[in-house]
Backbone of each chain as ProteinMPNN parsed JSONL, in Angstrom:
{"seq_chain_A": "DGGITQSPKYLFRKEGQNVTLSCEQNLNHDAMYWYRQDPGQGLRLIYYSQIVNDFQKGDIAEGYSVSREKKESFPLTVTSAQKNPTAFYLCASRVARSYNEQFFGPGTRLTVL", "coords_chain_A": {"N_chain_A": [[23.318, -34.34, -74.292], [26.832, -34.473, -73.659], [29.227, -32.524, -71.637], [30.225, -34.632, -69.825], [32.463, -36.886, -71.003], [33.597, -40.013, -72.386], [36.164, -42.011, -73.661], [37.756, -44.699, -75.401], [34.641, -45.73, -77.068], [34.422, -48.402, -77.374], [36.627, -50.997, -76.464], [39.351, -53.088, -77.055], [41.317, -55.652, -75.752], [44.345, -57.355, -75.409], [45.23, -60.161, -73.449], [47.281, -59.512, -70.667], [48.051, -56.951, -71.383], [48.212, -53.471, -70.59], [45.647, -50.952, -70.359], [44.264, -47.765, -70.997], [41.553, -45.8, -70.045], [39.697, -43.066, -70.999], [38.304, -40.12, -69.343], [36.655, -37.223, -69.454], [35.558, -34.029, -68.242], [33.624, -31.027, -68.613], [32.155, -29.678, -66.742], [33.07, -28.246, -64.525], [33.354, -29.693, -62.186], [34.428, -30.822, -59.098], [34.6, -33.346, -57.95], [35.203, -36.704, -59.02], [34.41, -40.042, -60.443], [34.95, -43.538, -60.884], [33.187, -46.287, -62.009], [32.423, -49.784, -62.29], [30.411, -51.719, -64.317], [28.621, -54.693, -64.177], [26.627, -57.363, -65.511], [23.945, -58.099, -63.475], [25.263, -57.343, -61.11], [25.315, -54.788, -60.648], [26.545, -51.354, -60.093], [29.788, -50.92, -59.277], [32.188, -49.415, -57.198], [35.311, -48.134, -58.267], [37.572, -46.224, -58.119], [37.806, -42.972, -56.647], [37.739, -39.459, -56.575], [38.111, -36.393, -55.019], [39.303, -33.965, -55.409], [41.848, -32.275, -57.253], [44.899, -34.002, -57.722], [44.383, -35.898, -55.751], [43.118, -38.945, -54.617], [41.021, -41.855, -53.823], [40.798, -45.211, -53.06], [38.21, -47.307, -54.205], [35.648, -49.863, -53.684], [36.613, -51.973, -55.264], [39.365, -51.82, -56.175], [41.654, -53.146, -56.868], [43.998, -53.999, -59.283], [43.612, -51.762, -60.866], [44.364, -48.433, -61.805], [44.63, -44.933, -61.243], [44.861, -41.385, -62.111], [44.84, -37.946, -61.2], [45.54, -35.307, -62.42], [44.585, -33.032, -63.497], [41.612, -30.932, -63.102], [39.761, -31.472, -65.022], [40.059, -34.038, -65.954], [40.208, -37.672, -65.456], [41.668, -40.254, -65.839], [41.476, -43.765, -66.156], [43.41, -46.633, -65.637], [43.461, -49.946, -66.659], [45.094, -52.543, -65.504], [47.331, -55.317, -66.199], [47.075, -56.917, -63.963], [44.459, -57.06, -63.176], [42.027, -59.34, -62.858], [39.691, -60.042, -64.143], [38.892, -58.249, -66.406], [36.994, -57.625, -68.37], [34.257, -55.684, -69.003], [31.815, -53.187, -68.492], [32.542, -49.8, -68.218], [32.019, -46.948, -66.241], [32.166, -43.449, -65.951], [31.864, -40.716, -63.63], [30.831, -37.458, -62.45], [30.542, -34.868, -60.088], [29.413, -32.069, -58.11], [31.552, -31.407, -55.537], [31.167, -32.013, -52.097], [28.312, -31.45, -51.78], [24.785, -31.655, -52.183], [24.147, -32.407, -54.632], [23.369, -34.112, -57.716], [25.045, -36.861, -59.388], [26.618, -36.748, -62.532], [26.853, -38.714, -65.471], [29.102, -40.417, -67.79], [29.066, -41.778, -71.053], [30.105, -44.27, -71.051], [32.532, -46.915, -71.453], [32.991, -49.773, -73.067], [34.944, -52.525, -72.288], [36.679, -55.203, -73.63], [38.412, -58.279, -73.128], [40.546, -60.087, -75.011]], "CA_chain_A": [[24.597, -34.978, -73.962], [28.008, -33.581, -73.463], [29.423, -32.352, -70.152], [31.211, -35.637, -69.433], [32.742, -37.726, -72.134], [34.496, -41.125, -72.235], [36.61, -42.664, -74.853], [36.879, -44.892, -76.527], [33.39, -46.347, -76.698], [34.64, -49.907, -77.328], [38.053, -51.214, -76.423], [39.633, -54.49, -76.989], [42.718, -55.658, -75.171], [44.839, -58.665, -75.263], [45.616, -60.538, -72.089], [48.692, -59.026, -70.344], [48.32, -55.61, -71.739], [47.508, -52.397, -69.898], [44.902, -50.024, -71.22], [43.846, -46.647, -70.283], [40.285, -45.323, -70.429], [39.68, -41.582, -70.775], [37.218, -39.491, -68.836], [36.823, -35.728, -69.338], [34.377, -33.276, -67.967], [33.738, -29.588, -68.735], [31.29, -29.185, -65.862], [33.755, -27.719, -63.482], [33.065, -30.401, -60.996], [35.643, -31.246, -58.355], [34.558, -34.806, -57.666], [35.006, -37.655, -60.225], [34.258, -41.43, -60.047], [34.935, -44.588, -61.76], [32.397, -47.435, -61.576], [32.347, -50.919, -63.106], [29.044, -52.323, -64.298], [28.535, -55.986, -64.731], [25.198, -57.817, -65.34], [23.594, -58.723, -62.09], [26.079, -56.922, -60.018], [25.053, -53.274, -60.45], [27.671, -50.494, -60.176], [30.784, -51.06, -58.145], [33.067, -48.165, -57.211], [36.714, -48.49, -58.411], [38.286, -45.15, -57.554], [37.075, -41.755, -56.679], [38.573, -38.27, -56.344], [37.303, -35.106, -54.682], [40.112, -32.821, -55.732], [43.004, -32.501, -58.034], [46.029, -34.676, -57.076], [44.112, -36.673, -54.64], [42.094, -39.909, -55.078], [40.945, -42.873, -52.97], [40.361, -46.461, -53.561], [36.786, -47.767, -53.887], [35.488, -51.302, -53.227], [37.215, -52.937, -56.148], [40.493, -51.02, -56.801], [42.751, -54.028, -57.218], [44.256, -54.27, -60.664], [43.321, -50.542, -61.59], [45.045, -47.249, -61.237], [44.052, -43.63, -61.757], [45.496, -40.243, -61.869], [44.1, -36.809, -61.24], [46.445, -34.172, -62.597], [43.809, -31.88, -63.974], [40.361, -31.034, -62.657], [38.809, -31.923, -65.952], [40.376, -35.406, -66.423], [40.4, -38.586, -64.445], [41.863, -41.441, -66.664], [41.526, -45.089, -65.487], [44.29, -47.674, -66.278], [43.271, -51.314, -66.259], [46.336, -53.25, -65.587], [47.308, -56.77, -66.472], [46.812, -57.532, -62.733], [43.015, -57.195, -63.087], [41.728, -60.757, -63.195], [38.452, -60.16, -65.014], [38.649, -56.791, -66.797], [35.925, -57.475, -69.361], [33.159, -55.116, -68.258], [31.443, -51.75, -68.933], [33.14, -48.885, -67.28], [31.312, -45.668, -66.275], [32.787, -42.359, -65.154], [30.899, -39.793, -63.168], [31.37, -36.354, -61.805], [29.552, -34.128, -59.387], [29.965, -30.876, -57.351], [31.944, -31.899, -54.338], [30.621, -31.563, -50.716], [27.025, -30.936, -51.907], [23.703, -32.631, -52.322], [23.899, -32.405, -56.072], [23.433, -35.462, -58.273], [26.149, -37.238, -60.319], [26.541, -36.848, -64.013], [27.516, -39.929, -65.967], [29.526, -40.462, -69.098], [28.267, -42.704, -71.904], [30.697, -45.608, -70.833], [33.42, -47.624, -72.254], [32.983, -51.363, -72.986], [36.278, -53.205, -72.432], [36.725, -56.694, -73.875], [39.742, -58.735, -73.254], [40.451, -61.187, -75.988]], "C_chain_A": [[25.686, -33.919, -73.9], [28.308, -33.37, -72.034], [30.444, -33.313, -69.755], [31.327, -36.671, -70.54], [33.683, -38.818, -71.721], [34.914, -41.628, -73.536], [37.619, -43.677, -74.647], [35.475, -45.504, -76.089], [33.538, -47.89, -76.429], [36.256, -50.051, -77.302], [38.365, -52.662, -76.284], [41.156, -54.689, -76.618], [43.118, -57.138, -75.188], [45.26, -58.888, -73.898], [47.056, -60.034, -71.837], [49.029, -57.614, -70.709], [47.565, -54.609, -70.785], [46.728, -51.511, -70.851], [44.501, -48.947, -70.345], [42.449, -46.089, -70.801], [40.233, -43.871, -70.009], [38.3, -41.196, -70.263], [37.49, -37.983, -68.736], [35.577, -35.145, -69.157], [34.6, -31.758, -68.131], [32.68, -28.9, -67.828], [31.848, -28.33, -64.593], [33.521, -28.385, -62.179], [34.445, -30.777, -60.417], [35.748, -32.807, -58.246], [34.409, -35.569, -58.985], [35.107, -39.093, -59.675], [34.459, -42.293, -61.137], [34.187, -45.715, -61.303], [32.574, -48.502, -62.639], [30.997, -51.458, -63.049], [29.063, -53.632, -65.038], [27.038, -56.518, -64.537], [24.995, -58.433, -63.988], [24.3, -58.207, -60.899], [26.075, -55.355, -59.876], [26.367, -52.386, -60.723], [28.568, -50.615, -59.015], [31.834, -50.012, -58.359], [34.516, -48.672, -57.321], [37.638, -47.532, -57.723], [37.424, -43.922, -57.56], [38.117, -40.597, -56.252], [37.753, -37.05, -56.049], [38.077, -33.824, -55.116], [41.338, -33.263, -56.519], [44.141, -32.99, -57.122], [45.763, -35.455, -55.9], [43.007, -37.609, -55.159], [42.174, -41.096, -53.982], [40.511, -44.156, -53.623], [38.838, -46.703, -53.312], [36.726, -49.181, -53.357], [36.278, -52.255, -54.066], [38.391, -52.351, -56.851], [41.585, -51.995, -57.274], [42.702, -54.297, -58.747], [43.909, -52.912, -61.569], [44.102, -49.527, -60.878], [44.502, -46.016, -61.888], [45.08, -42.487, -61.449], [44.552, -39.005, -61.883], [44.949, -35.491, -61.257], [45.74, -32.927, -63.011], [42.392, -32.142, -63.441], [39.422, -31.723, -63.654], [38.909, -33.495, -66.373], [40.665, -36.4, -65.304], [40.55, -40.035, -65.195], [42.023, -42.686, -65.67], [42.434, -46.066, -66.303], [43.895, -49.109, -65.732], [44.542, -52.024, -66.545], [46.242, -54.747, -65.877], [46.942, -57.567, -65.135], [45.307, -57.719, -62.433], [42.664, -58.542, -63.676], [40.631, -60.902, -64.337], [38.08, -58.836, -65.472], [37.559, -56.63, -67.779], [34.672, -56.862, -68.685], [32.803, -53.769, -68.966], [31.812, -50.746, -67.841], [32.425, -47.513, -67.423], [32.132, -44.73, -65.421], [31.695, -41.407, -64.868], [31.599, -38.636, -62.568], [30.221, -35.614, -61.067], [30.24, -32.835, -58.631], [30.323, -31.506, -56.051], [31.331, -31.236, -53.029], [29.294, -30.848, -51.003], [26.069, -32.049, -51.979], [23.293, -32.802, -53.761], [24.042, -33.795, -56.579], [24.767, -35.611, -59.036], [25.687, -37.233, -61.741], [27.35, -37.888, -64.546], [28.046, -39.699, -67.326], [28.827, -41.627, -69.812], [28.882, -44.17, -71.617], [31.674, -46.039, -71.865], [33.281, -49.188, -72.044], [34.352, -51.992, -73.276], [36.124, -54.631, -72.641], [38.16, -57.178, -73.935], [39.595, -60.016, -74.097], [41.47, -62.336, -75.583]], "O_chain_A": [[25.484, -32.715, -74.059], [27.663, -34.019, -71.211], [31.522, -32.878, -69.35], [30.324, -37.259, -70.944], [34.493, -38.623, -70.816], [34.11, -41.681, -74.466], [38.373, -43.525, -73.686], [35.218, -45.736, -74.908], [32.962, -48.512, -75.536], [37.012, -49.357, -77.983], [37.741, -53.385, -75.508], [42.061, -54.008, -77.1], [42.29, -58.03, -74.999], [45.625, -57.944, -73.198], [47.921, -60.132, -72.708], [50.113, -57.114, -70.41], [46.476, -54.883, -70.28], [47.105, -51.344, -72.011], [44.389, -49.102, -69.129], [42.302, -45.957, -72.016], [40.627, -43.477, -68.911], [37.283, -41.784, -70.631], [38.406, -37.536, -68.046], [34.58, -35.565, -69.743], [35.683, -31.268, -67.81], [32.326, -27.742, -68.051], [31.081, -27.816, -63.778], [33.488, -27.72, -61.143], [35.429, -31.002, -61.122], [36.798, -33.424, -58.423], [33.664, -35.199, -59.892], [35.745, -39.359, -58.657], [34.192, -41.912, -62.277], [34.489, -46.172, -60.201], [32.851, -48.17, -63.791], [30.428, -51.664, -61.976], [29.411, -53.751, -66.213], [26.344, -56.174, -63.581], [25.818, -59.191, -63.475], [23.98, -58.587, -59.772], [26.782, -54.774, -59.053], [27.175, -52.766, -61.57], [28.15, -50.429, -57.872], [32.302, -49.746, -59.466], [34.914, -49.547, -56.552], [38.409, -47.926, -56.848], [36.466, -43.802, -58.324], [39.172, -40.842, -55.666], [36.807, -36.727, -56.767], [37.501, -32.737, -55.164], [41.788, -34.408, -56.466], [44.341, -32.53, -55.998], [46.653, -35.716, -55.091], [42.137, -37.239, -55.947], [43.205, -41.294, -53.34], [39.89, -44.125, -54.685], [38.305, -46.306, -52.276], [37.636, -49.641, -52.668], [36.6, -53.332, -53.564], [38.416, -52.382, -58.081], [42.405, -51.577, -58.091], [41.715, -54.695, -59.366], [43.924, -52.959, -62.799], [44.462, -49.607, -59.703], [43.964, -46.076, -62.993], [46.003, -42.64, -60.649], [43.525, -39.061, -62.56], [45.037, -34.735, -60.289], [46.294, -31.837, -62.871], [41.959, -33.288, -63.315], [38.475, -32.42, -63.289], [38.026, -34.085, -66.996], [41.291, -36.04, -64.308], [39.64, -40.862, -65.14], [42.598, -42.61, -64.584], [42.225, -46.274, -67.498], [43.993, -49.396, -64.539], [45.007, -52.098, -67.683], [45.167, -55.341, -65.796], [46.553, -58.733, -65.201], [44.948, -58.466, -61.523], [42.964, -58.84, -64.832], [40.692, -61.719, -65.256], [37.074, -58.284, -65.026], [37.191, -55.481, -68.026], [34.083, -57.53, -67.835], [33.463, -53.342, -69.914], [31.411, -50.88, -66.685], [32.249, -46.992, -68.525], [32.694, -45.084, -64.384], [30.745, -41.245, -65.635], [32.772, -38.72, -62.205], [29.055, -35.761, -61.433], [31.459, -32.667, -58.599], [29.445, -32.128, -55.453], [31.053, -30.037, -52.981], [29.122, -29.726, -50.526], [26.423, -33.222, -51.863], [22.202, -33.291, -54.056], [24.746, -34.606, -55.977], [25.489, -34.645, -59.283], [24.58, -37.635, -62.099], [28.506, -38.007, -64.139], [27.508, -38.841, -68.026], [28.07, -42.371, -69.189], [28.225, -45.167, -71.918], [31.649, -45.586, -73.009], [33.453, -49.728, -70.951], [34.827, -51.969, -74.411], [35.445, -55.271, -71.838], [39.006, -56.629, -74.642], [38.704, -60.847, -73.923], [41.555, -63.355, -76.268]]}, "seq_chain_B": "AQRVTQPEKLLSVFKGAPVELKCNYSYSGSPELFWYVQYSRQRLQLLLRHISRESIKGFTADLNKGETSFHLKKPFAQEEDSAMYYCAPVPDYNQGGKLIFGQGTELSVKP", "coords_chain_B": {"N_chain_B": [[29.306, -46.31, -42.608], [27.509, -44.795, -45.376], [24.936, -46.613, -46.755], [22.869, -48.232, -49.169], [20.374, -50.582, -49.995], [19.021, -52.581, -52.494], [16.703, -54.912, -52.758], [15.661, -56.49, -54.877], [16.62, -57.852, -57.87], [15.485, -58.13, -60.275], [12.49, -57.062, -61.559], [9.377, -57.781, -62.804], [6.536, -56.636, -64.495], [3.253, -56.216, -65.761], [2.101, -53.96, -68.316], [0.379, -51.118, -67.191], [0.082, -51.96, -64.677], [0.64, -51.435, -61.161], [3.817, -50.355, -59.841], [6.599, -50.894, -57.742], [9.737, -50.196, -56.744], [12.131, -51.291, -54.503], [14.085, -49.716, -52.027], [16.231, -49.588, -49.373], [17.816, -47.927, -46.653], [20.74, -47.596, -44.637], [21.919, -45.84, -42.874], [22.635, -43.397, -40.226], [21.324, -40.286, -39.197], [20.206, -37.387, -41.117], [18.954, -38.492, -44.088], [19.839, -38.167, -47.553], [18.707, -38.952, -50.582], [18.667, -40.544, -53.782], [17.29, -41.481, -56.925], [18.383, -43.113, -59.773], [18.221, -43.728, -63.285], [18.717, -46.008, -66.026], [18.211, -46.277, -69.211], [17.86, -48.48, -72.095], [20.766, -48.453, -74.007], [21.278, -45.795, -73.31], [22.786, -43.125, -71.338], [23.351, -43.377, -67.819], [21.186, -41.643, -65.709], [19.851, -38.931, -63.641], [16.866, -39.602, -62.005], [15.023, -38.947, -59.88], [15.159, -36.964, -56.784], [15.267, -37.13, -53.343], [15.155, -34.674, -51.891], [13.917, -32.818, -53.431], [11.347, -33.509, -53.739], [9.625, -34.209, -55.913], [7.753, -35.342, -58.878], [8.583, -37.377, -61.394], [8.158, -38.37, -64.57], [5.88, -39.694, -63.813], [6.687, -41.2, -61.644], [7.264, -41.42, -58.176], [8.87, -40.944, -54.936], [8.989, -41.705, -51.702], [10.411, -40.733, -48.66], [10.766, -42.849, -45.928], [11.207, -42.647, -42.711], [10.839, -44.295, -40.534], [10.787, -46.89, -41.519], [13.177, -46.81, -42.708], [13.372, -46.417, -45.579], [13.182, -45.753, -49.124], [11.42, -46.088, -51.38], [10.621, -46.445, -54.842], [7.869, -45.582, -56.784], [5.193, -46.179, -59.006], [1.91, -45.628, -60.259], [0.787, -46.676, -62.601], [2.444, -48.693, -64.749], [4.416, -48.245, -67.665], [5.386, -49.424, -70.924], [7.799, -48.178, -71.812], [9.05, -47.629, -69.409], [10.706, -49.56, -68.875], [13.802, -50.524, -67.766], [16.99, -50.016, -66.075], [17.33, -49.504, -62.677], [18.734, -47.511, -60.074], [19.322, -46.861, -56.746], [20.586, -44.37, -54.71], [22.764, -42.844, -52.082], [23.751, -39.632, -50.893], [27.274, -38.648, -51.166], [29.624, -40.131, -48.846], [31.108, -38.157, -46.577], [32.695, -38.662, -44.62], [34.242, -40.579, -45.467], [35.825, -39.505, -47.388], [34.258, -38.707, -49.616], [33.151, -40.973, -50.634], [30.873, -42.85, -52.72], [28.553, -45.144, -52.905], [26.406, -47.1, -54.869], [23.137, -48.708, -54.68], [22.466, -52.054, -55.415], [21.044, -52.171, -57.835], [18.001, -52.483, -59.704], [16.429, -54.19, -62.328], [13.858, -53.3, -64.256], [11.184, -54.704, -65.937], [8.743, -54.098, -68.171], [5.921, -55.559, -69.266], [3.971, -55.933, -72.265]], "CA_chain_B": [[29.243, -45.851, -44.06], [26.139, -44.731, -45.969], [24.652, -47.791, -47.633], [21.551, -48.479, -49.546], [20.124, -51.952, -50.47], [17.865, -52.902, -53.338], [16.603, -56.402, -52.502], [15.247, -57.205, -56.023], [17.493, -57.708, -59.028], [14.641, -58.065, -61.419], [11.051, -56.856, -61.365], [8.636, -57.847, -63.916], [5.222, -56.292, -64.354], [2.525, -55.985, -67.019], [1.733, -52.59, -68.559], [-0.841, -50.659, -66.516], [0.084, -52.371, -63.224], [1.449, -50.573, -60.23], [5.172, -50.826, -59.691], [7.351, -50.401, -56.569], [11.173, -50.713, -56.623], [12.447, -51.073, -53.193], [15.317, -49.177, -51.607], [16.417, -49.345, -47.955], [19.076, -47.242, -46.258], [21.171, -48.108, -43.293], [22.78, -44.93, -42.091], [21.897, -42.527, -39.347], [21.306, -38.852, -39.586], [19.192, -37.079, -42.175], [19.455, -39.018, -45.414], [19.461, -37.437, -48.799], [18.751, -40.084, -51.493], [18.459, -40.263, -55.283], [16.992, -42.546, -57.823], [18.924, -42.902, -61.076], [17.672, -44.681, -64.298], [19.629, -46.259, -67.185], [17.454, -46.836, -70.235], [18.812, -49.199, -72.95], [21.593, -47.529, -74.987], [21.397, -44.379, -72.818], [23.616, -43.134, -70.157], [22.739, -43.336, -66.531], [20.837, -40.178, -65.428], [19.1, -38.787, -62.424], [15.37, -39.667, -62.158], [14.467, -37.956, -59.0], [15.776, -36.964, -55.62], [14.333, -36.882, -52.167], [15.069, -33.304, -51.341], [13.027, -32.054, -54.398], [9.815, -34.008, -53.503], [9.06, -34.076, -57.165], [7.385, -36.529, -59.597], [9.182, -37.347, -62.693], [7.601, -39.482, -65.532], [4.942, -40.415, -63.02], [7.328, -41.843, -60.529], [7.366, -40.694, -56.938], [9.555, -41.828, -53.895], [8.787, -41.061, -50.369], [11.277, -41.177, -47.602], [10.03, -43.392, -44.777], [12.323, -42.825, -41.741], [10.552, -45.324, -39.641], [11.139, -48.102, -42.146], [14.365, -46.482, -43.394], [13.013, -46.732, -47.008], [12.917, -44.716, -50.206], [10.877, -46.89, -52.45], [10.274, -45.803, -56.043], [6.633, -46.013, -57.083], [4.42, -45.584, -60.104], [0.688, -46.326, -60.205], [0.472, -47.486, -63.878], [3.663, -48.87, -65.513], [4.406, -48.16, -69.153], [6.557, -50.3, -71.542], [8.957, -47.252, -71.774], [9.66, -47.581, -68.126], [11.64, -50.684, -68.707], [15.171, -49.816, -67.619], [17.759, -50.28, -64.88], [17.062, -48.321, -61.657], [19.637, -47.472, -59.045], [19.067, -45.979, -55.63], [21.998, -43.87, -54.203], [22.81, -41.788, -51.217], [24.88, -38.515, -51.103], [28.597, -39.226, -50.726], [29.973, -40.213, -47.314], [32.26, -37.328, -46.505], [33.552, -39.295, -43.53], [35.194, -41.4, -46.257], [36.458, -38.746, -48.487], [33.341, -38.557, -50.595], [32.788, -42.289, -51.24], [29.55, -42.941, -53.106], [28.203, -46.478, -53.261], [25.088, -47.298, -55.287], [22.529, -49.941, -54.517], [22.782, -53.202, -56.451], [20.296, -51.972, -59.05], [16.77, -53.375, -60.084], [16.021, -54.153, -63.656], [12.42, -53.245, -64.298], [10.644, -55.085, -67.172], [7.302, -53.87, -68.191], [5.471, -56.472, -70.492], [2.731, -55.457, -72.905]], "C_chain_B": [[27.751, -45.753, -44.469], [25.914, -45.847, -46.967], [23.201, -47.758, -47.947], [21.408, -49.951, -50.128], [18.828, -51.978, -51.355], [17.705, -54.359, -53.344], [16.208, -57.144, -53.843], [16.188, -56.823, -57.234], [16.702, -57.394, -60.226], [13.26, -57.969, -61.041], [10.335, -56.822, -62.611], [7.171, -57.569, -63.772], [4.573, -56.209, -65.791], [2.108, -54.468, -67.064], [0.466, -52.255, -67.88], [-0.813, -51.07, -65.104], [0.885, -51.41, -62.442], [2.796, -51.226, -60.097], [5.798, -50.215, -58.491], [8.656, -50.938, -56.613], [11.577, -50.225, -55.196], [13.897, -50.574, -52.929], [15.306, -48.973, -50.178], [17.73, -48.797, -47.686], [19.447, -47.665, -44.922], [22.102, -47.159, -42.587], [22.022, -43.956, -41.277], [22.004, -41.113, -39.898], [20.231, -38.635, -40.639], [19.621, -37.57, -43.613], [18.998, -38.208, -46.605], [19.663, -38.527, -49.783], [18.225, -39.793, -52.885], [18.013, -41.64, -55.935], [17.525, -42.194, -59.24], [18.361, -44.048, -62.083], [18.627, -44.814, -65.501], [18.605, -46.962, -68.231], [18.478, -47.53, -71.229], [19.478, -48.25, -73.885], [21.61, -46.113, -74.569], [22.303, -44.296, -71.586], [22.779, -43.002, -68.854], [22.444, -41.895, -66.167], [19.965, -40.218, -64.24], [17.549, -38.827, -62.792], [14.757, -38.664, -61.31], [15.308, -38.012, -57.686], [14.864, -36.592, -54.427], [14.027, -35.441, -51.871], [14.122, -32.445, -52.248], [11.531, -32.41, -54.262], [9.122, -33.936, -54.839], [8.527, -35.454, -57.767], [7.823, -36.357, -60.967], [8.672, -38.632, -63.452], [6.561, -40.29, -64.81], [5.38, -41.2, -61.817], [7.396, -40.91, -59.301], [8.206, -41.557, -56.0], [9.416, -40.984, -52.666], [9.733, -41.581, -49.378], [10.544, -41.581, -46.271], [11.138, -43.687, -43.648], [12.103, -43.94, -40.845], [10.974, -46.714, -40.232], [12.514, -47.936, -42.846], [14.367, -46.915, -44.991], [12.897, -45.58, -47.882], [12.466, -45.418, -51.394], [10.359, -45.995, -53.652], [8.826, -46.362, -56.495], [6.042, -45.345, -58.273], [3.169, -46.396, -60.186], [0.34, -47.197, -61.391], [1.773, -47.502, -64.716], [3.454, -48.799, -66.997], [5.556, -49.043, -69.641], [7.917, -49.418, -71.5], [9.662, -47.109, -70.52], [10.661, -48.649, -67.911], [13.077, -50.135, -68.764], [15.776, -50.505, -66.298], [17.588, -49.178, -63.944], [18.036, -48.554, -60.533], [19.205, -46.409, -57.964], [20.54, -45.589, -55.006], [21.837, -42.876, -53.12], [23.753, -40.643, -51.589], [26.186, -39.189, -50.691], [28.761, -39.198, -49.284], [31.277, -39.38, -47.241], [33.185, -37.664, -45.363], [34.587, -40.197, -44.179], [35.662, -40.686, -47.493], [35.587, -38.581, -49.733], [32.89, -39.797, -51.255], [31.344, -42.355, -51.469], [29.269, -44.31, -53.615], [26.623, -46.612, -53.624], [24.491, -48.589, -54.688], [22.823, -50.851, -55.631], [22.041, -53.032, -57.731], [19.041, -52.984, -59.088], [16.509, -53.242, -61.578], [14.481, -54.334, -63.714], [12.084, -53.681, -65.788], [9.236, -54.934, -67.217], [6.836, -54.61, -69.487], [4.201, -55.864, -71.003], [1.444, -56.274, -72.61]], "O_chain_B": [[26.89, -46.493, -43.993], [26.665, -45.98, -47.933], [22.381, -47.327, -47.137], [22.372, -50.438, -50.719], [17.763, -51.479, -50.992], [18.553, -55.039, -53.924], [16.418, -58.355, -53.912], [16.461, -55.657, -57.518], [17.071, -56.583, -61.076], [12.824, -58.769, -60.213], [10.592, -55.959, -63.452], [6.547, -58.239, -62.948], [5.249, -56.146, -66.818], [1.822, -53.831, -66.05], [-0.483, -53.034, -67.965], [-1.632, -50.573, -64.331], [1.705, -50.661, -62.974], [2.942, -52.442, -60.213], [5.531, -49.042, -58.229], [8.762, -52.161, -56.523], [11.42, -49.078, -54.778], [14.824, -51.026, -53.6], [14.446, -48.234, -49.7], [18.699, -49.12, -48.373], [18.597, -48.059, -44.123], [22.962, -47.57, -41.808], [20.86, -43.683, -41.578], [22.667, -40.825, -40.895], [19.472, -39.534, -40.999], [20.567, -37.048, -44.203], [17.903, -37.648, -46.629], [20.781, -39.039, -49.837], [17.424, -38.881, -53.091], [18.361, -42.733, -55.487], [17.186, -41.161, -59.816], [18.091, -45.171, -61.657], [19.254, -43.842, -65.922], [18.243, -48.125, -68.05], [19.678, -47.258, -71.233], [18.855, -47.368, -74.475], [21.931, -45.251, -75.388], [22.538, -45.289, -70.897], [21.632, -42.555, -68.874], [23.305, -41.023, -66.288], [19.418, -41.245, -63.837], [17.074, -38.184, -63.727], [14.107, -37.713, -61.744], [16.067, -38.959, -57.479], [13.877, -35.864, -54.536], [12.891, -35.028, -51.641], [13.601, -31.43, -51.787], [10.634, -31.657, -54.644], [7.948, -33.568, -54.814], [8.811, -36.531, -57.242], [7.518, -35.376, -61.645], [8.778, -39.764, -62.979], [6.357, -41.459, -65.138], [4.58, -41.778, -61.082], [7.577, -39.703, -59.458], [8.28, -42.77, -56.199], [9.679, -39.783, -52.617], [9.864, -42.798, -49.245], [9.846, -40.792, -45.634], [11.828, -44.706, -43.632], [13.074, -44.54, -40.385], [11.455, -47.581, -39.503], [12.957, -48.866, -43.52], [15.231, -47.624, -45.507], [12.539, -44.493, -47.428], [13.146, -45.332, -52.416], [9.75, -44.945, -53.446], [8.674, -47.582, -56.552], [6.291, -44.175, -58.562], [3.212, -47.626, -60.19], [-0.277, -48.255, -61.273], [2.159, -46.493, -65.307], [2.432, -49.244, -67.52], [6.512, -49.354, -68.93], [8.991, -49.931, -71.184], [10.756, -46.545, -70.478], [11.38, -48.67, -66.913], [13.471, -49.406, -69.674], [15.189, -51.348, -65.619], [17.682, -48.012, -64.327], [18.167, -49.685, -60.065], [18.806, -45.283, -58.261], [21.456, -46.399, -54.86], [20.885, -42.097, -53.158], [24.488, -40.758, -52.569], [26.187, -40.177, -49.957], [28.164, -38.398, -48.563], [32.339, -39.773, -47.723], [34.25, -37.081, -45.162], [35.618, -40.54, -43.601], [35.858, -41.302, -48.54], [36.122, -38.338, -50.815], [32.298, -39.738, -52.333], [30.573, -41.986, -50.584], [29.723, -44.635, -54.711], [25.735, -46.295, -52.833], [25.234, -49.463, -54.241], [23.364, -50.463, -56.667], [22.383, -53.717, -58.695], [19.082, -54.106, -58.582], [16.376, -52.101, -62.022], [13.92, -55.345, -63.292], [12.618, -53.115, -66.742], [8.517, -55.54, -66.423], [7.286, -54.326, -70.598], [3.422, -55.321, -70.221], [0.37, -55.936, -73.109]]}, "name": "protein", "num_of_chains": 2, "seq": "DGGITQSPKYLFRKEGQNVTLSCEQNLNHDAMYWYRQDPGQGLRLIYYSQIVNDFQKGDIAEGYSVSREKKESFPLTVTSAQKNPTAFYLCASRVARSYNEQFFGPGTRLTVLAQRVTQPEKLLSVFKGAPVELKCNYSYSGSPELFWYVQYSRQRLQLLLRHISRESIKGFTADLNKGETSFHLKKPFAQEEDSAMYYCAPVPDYNQGGKLIFGQGTELSVKP"}
């Protein structure tokens, strides 16, 4: 393990609150991704970034925001606008513009109380 | 856009039986495809990739361009193969590196 880390492992949030999930990698990867994993729905792409200071919306970006100020870091903020935020969130990174695989973090489980 | 489809959400087999997890792709050009696996309480990780033509943990996957498929196969399933399996293409650089996974197949191997 190591290489790509996520924190915290578990996160509880009250309705109406914004929370930020951390994702850090020391693999020198340019590309980073955020996915949401729900039972029976697989992995759904929230946001992705190929380079510092640039990112694009994935298929389910509504209610989420990201930043990419550093190559190593790609934090995800779950805002109060996200209707159903309780889920398992996975961060991934890879070498950009290559045929290399993605490396995944251990995930953060977010529960809205 | 580069898309893959996994038609089965759940696949249940008995130990020792052959297993095939289906993956179909729907984009043109020369595809490069991956299989990822997520065991219980472990992080998602690469299982194998098309370009390497390798066999990992007894699993193989052959690219069939005629059927646009990249099915994952193992002749004799083991209980420890029980996991979530995802098929994925390389990123779509026409869309800034977007990478969409298949819907995933949960494999359950019963004793």
